[in-house]
C-alpha positions as CSV (number, residue, x, y, z in Angstrom):
1,M,-16.5,1.5,-0.7
2,N,-14.5,4.7,-1.1
3,K,-12.9,5.0,-4.7
4,Q,-10.0,7.4,-5.9
5,R,-9.6,8.2,-9.5
6,I,-6.3,8.2,-11.2
7,T,-5.3,9.3,-14.5
8,I,-2.6,7.7,-16.9
9,D,-1.1,9.5,-19.9
10,I,-1.5,7.2,-23.0
11,P,1.0,7.7,-25.9
12,Q,-0.6,9.5,-28.8
13,G,-1.3,7.0,-31.4
14,M,-1.7,4.1,-28.9
15,E,-5.5,4.7,-28.6
16,G,-6.0,3.7,-32.4
17,H,-4.3,0.3,-32.0
18,I,-5.8,-0.4,-28.1
19,A,-9.3,0.5,-26.9
20,A,-9.5,2.4,-23.7
21,A,-11.5,-0.2,-21.8
22,Q,-9.0,-2.7,-22.6
23,I,-6.1,-0.4,-21.4
24,E,-8.2,0.2,-18.2
25,R,-8.7,-3.5,-17.9
26,E,-5.1,-4.5,-18.1
27,V,-3.6,-1.7,-15.9
28,K,-6.2,-2.9,-13.1
29,R,-4.8,-6.5,-13.5
30,F,-1.3,-5.3,-13.4
31,I,-1.9,-3.4,-10.3
32,A,-3.9,-6.2,-8.7
33,M,-1.1,-8.4,-9.6
34,K,1.6,-6.3,-8.3
35,F,-0.1,-5.4,-4.9
36,Y,-0.9,-9.3,-4.5
37,A,3.0,-10.1,-5.1
38,D,4.1,-7.4,-2.8
39,K,1.9,-9.0,-0.1
40,K,-0.1,-5.6,0.3
41,I,-4.0,-7.5,-0.6
42,T,-5.3,-11.0,-0.4
43,I,-5.4,-13.2,-3.8
44,G,-9.3,-12.5,-3.2
45,M,-9.0,-8.9,-3.0
46,A,-6.8,-8.6,-6.2
47,A,-9.3,-10.9,-8.0
48,Q,-12.1,-8.7,-7.0
49,Y,-9.9,-5.7,-8.2
50,A,-9.1,-7.4,-11.3
51,G,-12.4,-8.2,-12.4
52,M,-12.1,-11.9,-12.3
53,N,-12.8,-14.8,-9.9
54,R,-10.1,-16.2,-8.1
55,Y,-9.6,-19.1,-10.6
56,E,-9.5,-16.7,-13.4
57,F,-6.7,-14.5,-11.3
58,E,-4.9,-17.6,-10.3
59,Q,-4.4,-18.5,-14.1
60,Y,-3.3,-14.9,-14.7
61,L,-0.9,-15.0,-12.1
62,A,0.6,-18.1,-13.4
63,H,0.9,-16.7,-17.0
64,Y,3.4,-14.0,-15.4
65,N,5.1,-16.8,-13.4
66,V,3.8,-15.4,-10.1
67,P,2.9,-17.9,-7.4
68,C,-0.6,-18.4,-6.3
69,S,0.4,-18.9,-2.9
70,L,3.0,-16.6,-1.2
71,L,3.5,-18.7,2.0
72,E,7.1,-19.4,3.0
73,Y,8.5,-22.2,4.9
74,D,8.1,-20.8,8.2
75,D,4.7,-19.7,8.0
76,V,3.5,-23.4,6.9
77,M,5.9,-24.6,9.9
78,A,4.2,-22.0,12.3
79,D,0.7,-23.2,11.2
80,L,1.4,-26.8,11.6
81,E,2.9,-26.2,15.0
82,K,-0.1,-24.5,16.1
83,M,-2.3,-27.7,14.7
84,N,-0.1,-29.9,16.4
85,G,1.0,-28.3,19.3
86,A,4.2,-29.5,19.1
87,A,7.6,-27.5,18.1
88,I,9.0,-28.7,14.8
89,P,12.6,-28.4,13.9
90,A,13.8,-25.3,11.9
91,R,15.0,-25.9,8.4
């Protein structure tokens, strides 16, 4: 996998209170959560990027009130229609 590196400026004095590794870990988790919430990546991809298994990532999402499933009503109904082969009335 190709990787790109980004640099983030940390305010002076913060490094004495928060370890660089902790900052990096939290930034990666927040990025993963944001991209997942915006439907840019799957939950599995987000969990992997965040350095967590799927269960841990779902717990992380719940902590920040981000739903684990981003399916919408129409998505579910379309899937049901495909499975049943019958039209389901619109909501």
